[in-house]
C-alpha positions, 0 to 999 in steps of 0.5 A, spaced: 500 499 500 502 506 498 503 511 503 506 519 505 511 519 510 508 523 516 514 526 517 517 528 511 511 527 507 515 523 501 511 518 497 513 511 499 510 506 494 509 498 497 509 495 504 516 500 507 517 499 514 521 506 514 521 511 509 525 511 502 527 519 504 528 520 511 528 512 513 522 515 518 518 510 521 512 508 517 507 506 522 504 513 522 504 514 514 498 517 511 494 513 505 495 514 498 489 514 494 490 509 488 488 515 484 493 521 487 494 526 483 498 533 484 493 539 487 495 543 481 496 539 475 491 533 475 494 529 470 501 528 474 503 523 480 505 527 486 512 527 489 509 527 495 505 531 500 507 538 502 509 538 510 507 546 511 499 545 507 498 538 506 497 539 499 499 533 494 505 536 489 509 533 483 516 536 481 513 542 477 510 545 484 514 542 489 521 539 492 525 537 497 527 542 502 531 539 508 529 533 506 522 534 507 517 534 501 514 543 500 510 546 495 513 552 493 509 556 497 511 553 503 518 554 501 518 560 501 515 562 507 519 557 510 526 561 507 523 568 509 521 566 516 528 563 517 532 569 514 528 574 518 530 570 525 537 570 522 537 577 521 534 579 527 539 576 531 544 580 530 550 577 527 547 569 526 545 568 533 552 565 536 556 569 541 563 570 541 566 567 547 571 571 551 577 566 549 580 561 554 583 566 558 581 573 561 585 579 561 587 582 567 
C-alpha cells in the first residue's frame, strides 16, 4: 500500500517499514489514494505531500527542502522566516566567547 511519510511527506510505494527519503518510521504514514494526483496538475502523479500545507505536489510545484517535501509557497515562507530570524539575531545568533584566559 502506498503512503506519504508523516515526517517528511515523501511518497513511498509498497509496504515499507521506513521512509525511502528520511528513514523515518512508516507506522504513522498517511494512506495515498490509488488515483492520487498533484493539487495543481491533475494529470501528474505527486512527488509527495507538503509538510507545510498538506497538499499533494509534483516536481513542477514542489521540491525537497531539508529532506522534507514542500510546495514552493511553503518553502518561500519558511525561507523568509528563517532569513528574518537570522537577521534579527545580530550576527547569526552566535556570541563571541571571551577566550580561554581573561586579561587583567
